[in-house]
C-alpha positions in Angstrom: 93.2 208.7 112.3 92.5 208.5 116.0 94.1 211.7 117.0 95.0 214.9 115.1 98.7 215.1 116.2 101.4 214.5 113.7 103.1 211.1 114.1 106.7 211.5 115.4 109.7 209.6 114.0 113.4 209.7 114.3 115.3 209.6 111.0 118.7 208.1 110.3 120.4 208.0 107.0 122.3 205.3 105.1 124.3 207.1 102.5 124.2 205.8 98.9 127.8 205.8 97.7 128.3 207.6 94.4 124.5 208.4 94.1 123.8 210.8 91.3 120.0 211.3 91.9 119.5 209.6 95.3 121.5 210.8 98.3 120.4 208.5 101.1 118.2 205.7 102.2 116.2 207.3 105.0 115.1 205.0 107.9 112.2 206.4 109.9 111.8 204.7 113.3 108.8 205.4 115.6 106.8 204.1 118.6 103.1 203.5 117.9 100.4 203.8 120.6 100.7 200.8 122.9 104.5 200.9 122.6 104.9 198.8 119.4 108.0 199.8 117.4 107.6 200.8 113.8 109.9 201.4 110.8 109.6 202.9 107.3 112.2 203.2 104.6 112.3 205.9 102.0 114.6 207.5 99.6 116.1 210.9 100.4 116.3 212.8 97.1 117.0 216.3 98.5 114.9 219.5 98.5 115.2 220.6 94.9 112.1 219.7 92.9 112.1 218.1 89.5 110.6 220.6 87.0 108.3 219.2 84.3 106.7 221.0 81.3 103.3 220.0 80.0 103.8 221.3 76.5 100.7 222.0 74.3 100.9 222.6 70.6 98.6 225.2 69.0 96.1 222.3 68.4 96.2 221.4 72.2 98.2 218.2 71.6 100.5 217.1 74.4 104.3 216.9 73.7 105.7 214.0 75.7 108.9 212.0 75.7 109.1 208.2 75.6 112.2 206.5 77.0 113.3 203.3 78.7 113.1 203.5 82.5 115.5 201.1 84.2 113.6 200.7 87.5 110.5 199.3 85.7 112.3 197.8 82.7 110.0 199.2 80.0 109.5 202.3 77.9 107.3 205.1 79.5 105.7 208.3 78.3 106.6 211.3 80.5 106.4 215.0 80.7 109.8 216.4 79.6 111.8 218.0 82.4 114.8 217.8 84.7 116.6 219.6 87.5 117.2 223.2 88.3 120.9 224.2 87.9 122.6 226.5 90.3 121.7 230.2 89.6 118.7 229.2 87.5 115.0 229.8 88.2 112.6 226.8 88.0 111.0 228.6 84.9 114.3 228.9 83.2 115.2 225.3 84.0 111.9 223.9 82.7 112.2 225.8 79.4 115.8 224.7 78.9 115.1 221.0 79.6 111.9 221.1 77.4 113.8 222.6 74.5 116.7 220.2 74.9 114.6 217.1 75.1 111.9 217.9 72.5 113.2 220.7 70.3 110.0 222.6 71.0 109.8 226.1 72.4 106.7 227.4 74.3 105.2 230.8 73.5 104.0 231.3 77.1 104.9 229.4 80.3 103.1 229.4 83.6 103.1 227.3 86.8 100.4 224.6 86.7 100.7 222.4 89.9 103.0 220.6 92.3 103.2 217.6 94.4 105.3 214.6 95.5 106.4 212.0 93.0 105.8 209.0 95.3 105.3 210.1 98.8 105.3 206.6 100.3 108.8 205.8 99.1 110.5 209.2 98.4 110.6 212.8 99.4 111.0 213.9 95.8 108.9 217.0 94.9 107.8 218.0 91.4 106.5 221.2 89.8 104.6 221.1 86.6 104.6 224.1 84.3 102.4 224.5 81.2 103.9 225.7 78.0 101.3 227.0 75.5 101.5 227.2 71.7 104.7 225.2 71.5 106.5 225.2 68.2 109.3 223.0 66.9 112.4 225.2 66.6 115.4 222.8 66.8 116.6 219.2 67.0 116.7 217.5 70.3 120.0 217.5 72.3 120.2 214.4 74.4 122.9 213.5 77.0 124.5 210.0 76.8 122.0 208.4 79.2 119.0 209.8 77.3 120.5 208.5 74.1 121.1 205.0 75.6 117.5 205.1 77.0 116.3 205.8 73.4 114.4 209.0 74.3 112.0 210.0 71.5 109.4 212.8 71.3 105.7 211.9 71.0 103.0 214.5 70.1 99.7 213.0 71.2 96.0 214.0 71.3 95.0 214.6 75.0 91.9 212.5 74.6 94.0 209.5 73.3 96.3 209.8 76.3 93.3 209.9 78.7 91.7 206.9 77.0 94.9 204.9 77.2 95.4 205.8 80.9 91.8 204.9 81.7 92.3 201.5 80.0 95.0 200.7 82.4 98.1 201.2 80.2 100.9 201.6 82.7 103.4 203.2 80.4 102.2 206.7 81.3 103.9 208.5 84.2 101.4 209.6 86.8 102.4 213.3 86.5 100.7 213.3 83.1 97.4 212.6 84.7 97.9 215.4 87.3 98.8 217.8 84.5 95.7 216.9 82.5 93.4 217.3 85.6 95.0 220.7 86.4 94.7 221.9 82.7 91.1 220.9 82.6 90.2 222.5 85.9 91.9 225.8 84.8 89.9 225.7 81.5 93.0 225.2 79.3 91.7 222.1 77.5 88.0 222.0 77.3 85.2 222.8 79.8 83.4 219.4 80.0 84.6 215.9 79.8 83.7 213.9 76.6 
């Protein structure tokens, strides 16, 4: 970057009628050095982060969900999670969503990391929590869309997940990689890479 100042842009919004998850198309317009006009489009998904739980069994296996994702037209592995309801803390929300989607309950929950889901196209934030010593305590409780998307639970060895990601399998949501890196750096998986 030539200069340390933050680029300035003006935003305007194009509302998305009846949008459940996405509120607006956001159009960023700006003038670059030399007077050339620029434009960037993104999705405005609000300020509330998506909360995700990286659940680990007593054997340190990952508890993931697999479901059909309409934007990419394929099944994807993801960390279970959802949105924070009014009056709920992020910790309460992530435990509720995890239990509902997987039937597992963590013994201990702590904040792991945070970021943006896709900062080039959206302002959506995420928070990843880690749930330790998760045990199966109930059946899953899916909403109609999750049932239609055929959500299933997958308990997977972390090394197998890493191998499949490193081989270029695209059916793993990027938040899984971030969670694995954060777990490793905090000494919650193993201390050296295999």
